[in-house]
ROMAR-791289 format. One record per residue (C-alpha): residue in three letters; x negated, y negated, z; residue number from 1; chain. Coordinates in nm, 3 decimals. Layout:
<sites>
[site "ALA"; [X; Y; Z]; NUM; "A"],
...
</sites>
This chain:
<sites>
[site "MET"; [2.948; 2.927; -0.592]; 1; "A"],
[site "ASN"; [2.630; 2.733; -0.534]; 2; "A"],
[site "VAL"; [2.520; 2.433; -0.737]; 3; "A"],
[site "GLU"; [2.182; 2.249; -0.774]; 4; "A"],
[site "TYR"; [2.122; 1.934; -0.953]; 5; "A"],
[site "PHE"; [1.810; 1.867; -1.175]; 6; "A"],
[site "PHE"; [1.666; 1.569; -1.373]; 7; "A"],
[site "PRO"; [1.857; 1.286; -1.162]; 8; "A"],
[site "THR"; [1.796; 0.934; -1.279]; 9; "A"],
[site "PRO"; [1.708; 0.705; -0.981]; 10; "A"],
[site "VAL"; [1.857; 0.357; -0.964]; 11; "A"],
[site "TYR"; [1.749; 0.175; -0.656]; 12; "A"],
[site "PHE"; [1.897; -0.156; -0.519]; 13; "A"],
[site "LYS"; [1.826; -0.383; -0.229]; 14; "A"],
[site "ASP"; [1.964; -0.699; -0.084]; 15; "A"],
[site "ILE"; [1.752; -0.975; 0.017]; 16; "A"],
[site "PRO"; [1.859; -1.099; 0.375]; 17; "A"],
[site "ASN"; [1.932; -1.483; 0.364]; 18; "A"],
[site "ALA"; [1.867; -1.492; -0.008]; 19; "A"],
[site "GLU"; [2.097; -1.849; -0.037]; 20; "A"],
[site "LYS"; [1.765; -2.042; 0.008]; 21; "A"],
[site "LEU"; [1.561; -1.863; -0.219]; 22; "A"],
[site "ASN"; [1.841; -1.834; -0.476]; 23; "A"],
[site "LYS"; [1.892; -2.230; -0.459]; 24; "A"],
[site "TYR"; [1.521; -2.289; -0.504]; 25; "A"],
[site "LEU"; [1.488; -2.032; -0.808]; 26; "A"],
[site "GLU"; [1.812; -2.194; -0.975]; 27; "A"],
[site "GLU"; [1.669; -2.533; -0.973]; 28; "A"],
[site "HIS"; [1.327; -2.421; -1.106]; 29; "A"],
[site "ILE"; [1.483; -2.185; -1.376]; 30; "A"],
[site "VAL"; [1.745; -2.464; -1.501]; 31; "A"],
[site "ARG"; [1.453; -2.708; -1.519]; 32; "A"],
[site "TRP"; [1.225; -2.455; -1.727]; 33; "A"],
[site "SER"; [1.521; -2.380; -1.972]; 34; "A"],
[site "LYS"; [1.555; -2.751; -2.043]; 35; "A"],
[site "GLU"; [1.188; -2.807; -2.118]; 36; "A"],
[site "ASP"; [1.155; -2.476; -2.316]; 37; "A"],
[site "LYS"; [1.368; -2.336; -2.604]; 38; "A"],
[site "GLY"; [1.293; -1.974; -2.476]; 39; "A"],
[site "LEU"; [1.280; -1.648; -2.702]; 40; "A"],
[site "SER"; [1.526; -1.452; -2.868]; 41; "A"],
[site "LYS"; [1.510; -1.077; -2.757]; 42; "A"],
[site "THR"; [1.830; -0.878; -2.646]; 43; "A"],
[site "ASN"; [2.005; -1.184; -2.548]; 44; "A"],
[site "VAL"; [2.278; -1.307; -2.770]; 45; "A"],
[site "ASN"; [2.384; -1.697; -2.691]; 46; "A"],
[site "GLY"; [2.195; -1.715; -2.379]; 47; "A"],
[site "TRP"; [1.848; -1.819; -2.261]; 48; "A"],
[site "HIS"; [1.542; -1.595; -2.229]; 49; "A"],
[site "SER"; [1.220; -1.770; -2.095]; 50; "A"],
[site "ALA"; [0.858; -1.646; -2.173]; 51; "A"],
[site "THR"; [0.758; -1.332; -2.027]; 52; "A"],
[site "ASP"; [0.478; -1.493; -1.814]; 53; "A"],
[site "MET"; [0.718; -1.577; -1.498]; 54; "A"],
[site "ASN"; [0.505; -1.347; -1.270]; 55; "A"],
[site "PHE"; [0.182; -1.540; -1.309]; 56; "A"],
[site "LYS"; [0.355; -1.869; -1.217]; 57; "A"],
[site "GLU"; [0.280; -1.971; -0.840]; 58; "A"],
[site "GLU"; [0.639; -2.123; -0.818]; 59; "A"],
[site "TYR"; [0.793; -1.785; -0.843]; 60; "A"],
[site "ASN"; [0.551; -1.621; -0.586]; 61; "A"],
[site "PRO"; [0.829; -1.578; -0.331]; 62; "A"],
[site "LEU"; [1.048; -1.362; -0.574]; 63; "A"],
[site "THR"; [0.734; -1.178; -0.693]; 64; "A"],
[site "LYS"; [0.647; -1.079; -0.317]; 65; "A"],
[site "GLU"; [1.000; -0.926; -0.281]; 66; "A"],
[site "LEU"; [0.978; -0.718; -0.600]; 67; "A"],
[site "PHE"; [0.632; -0.607; -0.516]; 68; "A"],
[site "ASN"; [0.758; -0.475; -0.158]; 69; "A"],
[site "MET"; [1.041; -0.296; -0.330]; 70; "A"],
[site "GLN"; [0.803; -0.128; -0.578]; 71; "A"],
[site "GLU"; [0.584; -0.035; -0.283]; 72; "A"],
[site "GLU"; [0.901; 0.149; -0.127]; 73; "A"],
[site "ILE"; [0.960; 0.321; -0.447]; 74; "A"],
[site "PHE"; [0.604; 0.429; -0.514]; 75; "A"],
[site "ALA"; [0.616; 0.592; -0.166]; 76; "A"],
[site "LYS"; [0.943; 0.769; -0.215]; 77; "A"],
[site "GLU"; [0.851; 0.883; -0.544]; 78; "A"],
[site "HIS"; [0.496; 1.020; -0.452]; 79; "A"],
[site "LEU"; [0.343; 0.804; -0.686]; 80; "A"],
[site "THR"; [-0.048; 0.739; -0.705]; 81; "A"],
[site "LYS"; [-0.214; 0.425; -0.780]; 82; "A"],
[site "LYS"; [-0.051; 0.082; -0.729]; 83; "A"],
[site "PRO"; [0.240; -0.094; -0.884]; 84; "A"],
[site "ALA"; [0.150; -0.395; -1.103]; 85; "A"],
[site "CYS"; [0.389; -0.634; -1.265]; 86; "A"],
[site "GLY"; [0.359; -0.630; -1.636]; 87; "A"],
[site "ASN"; [0.592; -0.933; -1.711]; 88; "A"],
[site "MET"; [0.882; -1.110; -1.561]; 89; "A"],
[site "TRP"; [1.128; -1.349; -1.717]; 90; "A"],
[site "ALA"; [1.449; -1.566; -1.623]; 91; "A"],
[site "ASN"; [1.780; -1.523; -1.799]; 92; "A"],
[site "ILE"; [2.059; -1.789; -1.803]; 93; "A"],
[site "ASN"; [2.383; -1.621; -1.978]; 94; "A"],
[site "TYR"; [2.582; -1.896; -2.055]; 95; "A"],
[site "PRO"; [2.982; -1.831; -2.075]; 96; "A"],
[site "GLY"; [3.044; -1.567; -2.343]; 97; "A"],
[site "SER"; [2.668; -1.472; -2.393]; 98; "A"],
[site "PHE"; [2.561; -1.118; -2.318]; 99; "A"],
[site "ASN"; [2.234; -0.871; -2.369]; 100; "A"],
[site "ARG"; [2.248; -0.603; -2.628]; 101; "A"],
[site "PRO"; [2.176; -0.251; -2.530]; 102; "A"],
[site "HIS"; [1.785; -0.203; -2.499]; 103; "A"],
[site "LEU"; [1.520; -0.011; -2.291]; 104; "A"],
[site "HIS"; [1.175; -0.132; -2.190]; 105; "A"],
[site "PRO"; [0.904; 0.076; -2.359]; 106; "A"],
[site "ASN"; [0.524; 0.081; -2.198]; 107; "A"],
[site "SER"; [0.642; 0.016; -1.841]; 108; "A"],
[site "LEU"; [0.757; 0.269; -1.532]; 109; "A"],
[site "PHE"; [1.001; 0.060; -1.354]; 110; "A"],
[site "SER"; [1.225; -0.252; -1.486]; 111; "A"],
[site "GLY"; [1.513; -0.402; -1.320]; 112; "A"],
[site "VAL"; [1.687; -0.726; -1.238]; 113; "A"],
[site "TYR"; [1.717; -0.991; -0.945]; 114; "A"],
[site "TRP"; [2.051; -1.188; -0.954]; 115; "A"],
[site "VAL"; [1.985; -1.543; -0.863]; 116; "A"],
[site "LYS"; [2.345; -1.672; -0.950]; 117; "A"],
[site "ALA"; [2.655; -1.423; -1.019]; 118; "A"],
[site "PRO"; [2.958; -1.558; -1.046]; 119; "A"],
[site "GLU"; [3.242; -1.323; -1.055]; 120; "A"],
[site "ASN"; [3.327; -1.184; -1.404]; 121; "A"],
[site "SER"; [2.999; -1.309; -1.506]; 122; "A"],
[site "GLY"; [2.861; -0.972; -1.690]; 123; "A"],
[site "LYS"; [2.815; -0.616; -1.561]; 124; "A"],
[site "LEU"; [2.499; -0.449; -1.614]; 125; "A"],
[site "MET"; [2.579; -0.126; -1.779]; 126; "A"],
[site "ILE"; [2.344; 0.196; -1.797]; 127; "A"],
[site "TYR"; [2.382; 0.493; -1.994]; 128; "A"],
[site "ASP"; [2.331; 0.871; -1.934]; 129; "A"],
[site "PRO"; [1.981; 0.912; -2.083]; 130; "A"],
[site "ARG"; [2.034; 1.295; -2.162]; 131; "A"],
[site "PRO"; [2.082; 1.321; -2.553]; 132; "A"],
[site "GLY"; [2.265; 1.654; -2.544]; 133; "A"],
[site "THR"; [2.551; 1.491; -2.318]; 134; "A"],
[site "HIS"; [2.677; 1.290; -2.613]; 135; "A"],
[site "THR"; [2.735; 1.573; -2.826]; 136; "A"],
[site "SER"; [3.013; 1.688; -2.622]; 137; "A"],
[site "MET"; [3.312; 1.472; -2.493]; 138; "A"],
[site "PRO"; [3.507; 1.740; -2.278]; 139; "A"],
[site "GLY"; [3.843; 1.627; -2.147]; 140; "A"],
[site "HIS"; [3.889; 1.566; -1.759]; 141; "A"],
[site "LYS"; [4.161; 1.528; -1.541]; 142; "A"],
[site "ASP"; [4.300; 1.205; -1.422]; 143; "A"],
[site "VAL"; [4.091; 1.173; -1.141]; 144; "A"],
[site "GLN"; [3.787; 0.979; -1.006]; 145; "A"],
[site "LEU"; [3.481; 1.175; -1.117]; 146; "A"],
[site "PRO"; [3.177; 1.234; -0.903]; 147; "A"],
[site "ALA"; [2.886; 1.023; -1.021]; 148; "A"],
[site "GLU"; [2.699; 1.321; -1.159]; 149; "A"],
[site "LEU"; [2.969; 1.351; -1.442]; 150; "A"],
[site "TRP"; [2.964; 0.986; -1.552]; 151; "A"],
[site "LYS"; [2.845; 0.932; -1.898]; 152; "A"],
[site "GLU"; [2.763; 0.556; -1.797]; 153; "A"],
[site "ALA"; [2.776; 0.333; -1.472]; 154; "A"],
[site "HIS"; [2.847; -0.006; -1.418]; 155; "A"],
[site "PHE"; [2.687; -0.283; -1.176]; 156; "A"],
[site "ASN"; [2.868; -0.620; -1.087]; 157; "A"],
[site "PRO"; [2.593; -0.863; -1.058]; 158; "A"],
[site "VAL"; [2.535; -0.980; -0.680]; 159; "A"],
[site "ALA"; [2.334; -1.270; -0.605]; 160; "A"],
[site "GLY"; [2.067; -1.185; -0.362]; 161; "A"],
[site "ARG"; [2.030; -0.826; -0.498]; 162; "A"],
[site "ILE"; [1.750; -0.654; -0.654]; 163; "A"],
[site "LEU"; [1.838; -0.336; -0.885]; 164; "A"],
[site "MET"; [1.538; -0.119; -1.019]; 165; "A"],
[site "PHE"; [1.547; 0.162; -1.262]; 166; "A"],
[site "PRO"; [1.339; 0.382; -1.497]; 167; "A"],
[site "SER"; [1.217; 0.170; -1.791]; 168; "A"],
[site "TRP"; [1.343; 0.423; -2.037]; 169; "A"],
[site "LEU"; [1.707; 0.380; -1.905]; 170; "A"],
[site "TRP"; [1.902; 0.259; -2.195]; 171; "A"],
[site "HIS"; [2.115; -0.052; -2.042]; 172; "A"],
[site "GLU"; [2.293; -0.358; -2.143]; 173; "A"],
[site "VAL"; [2.455; -0.673; -1.986]; 174; "A"],
[site "ARG"; [2.836; -0.745; -2.073]; 175; "A"],
[site "PRO"; [2.970; -1.068; -2.180]; 176; "A"],
[site "ASN"; [2.995; -1.346; -1.921]; 177; "A"],
[site "ARG"; [3.359; -1.406; -1.876]; 178; "A"],
[site "SER"; [3.339; -1.644; -1.617]; 179; "A"],
[site "LYS"; [3.318; -2.044; -1.672]; 180; "A"],
[site "GLU"; [2.985; -2.064; -1.512]; 181; "A"],
[site "ASN"; [2.614; -1.961; -1.580]; 182; "A"],
[site "ARG"; [2.476; -1.637; -1.474]; 183; "A"],
[site "ILE"; [2.128; -1.669; -1.371]; 184; "A"],
[site "SER"; [1.891; -1.373; -1.342]; 185; "A"],
[site "VAL"; [1.516; -1.253; -1.349]; 186; "A"],
[site "SER"; [1.408; -0.941; -1.512]; 187; "A"],
[site "PHE"; [1.090; -0.757; -1.506]; 188; "A"],
[site "ASN"; [0.884; -0.460; -1.571]; 189; "A"],
[site "PHE"; [0.652; -0.270; -1.348]; 190; "A"],
[site "ILE"; [0.344; -0.039; -1.470]; 191; "A"],
[site "GLN"; [0.108; 0.182; -1.279]; 192; "A"],
[site "ARG"; [-0.228; 0.062; -1.214]; 193; "A"],
</sites>
């Protein structure tokens, strides 16, 4: 028997080499920002969400450059025309117990997260099967480790220094921070220009 798979959902990730220095720098700036600005209420529950103009703030250029480098790689891999542009970018602080409700990012091409500080048990990123028809059937499976193409959801542990990017139409959420420390991340949306 032959098998072919169609309509895959790519999830890209990349670890920034020697990210400790960058993360220390970002954490200092983001924590200071959170003390000066009450933030926004979006999908965050009991956490802090900055304004969405972070990509225009010069102090965050070291991270913005890394995000653009990865987008250039994705554009080349997917044979996309034009150039990537960062539509918006924002910082998140998920205090112990806080989380982000399920959502997607309309009017964008790729969305993602960069983890600045990610203590153990600080909240996994979950993505869900985007094909609506799969949720109308829940077949029983044997008690084995299923291959990824049969999953209905995927879970990603946050890793400090890692960028994760995915199509903006993909439903995702951040599970509650069960650690005793803050989880700090930066989220963003890219468009095609």
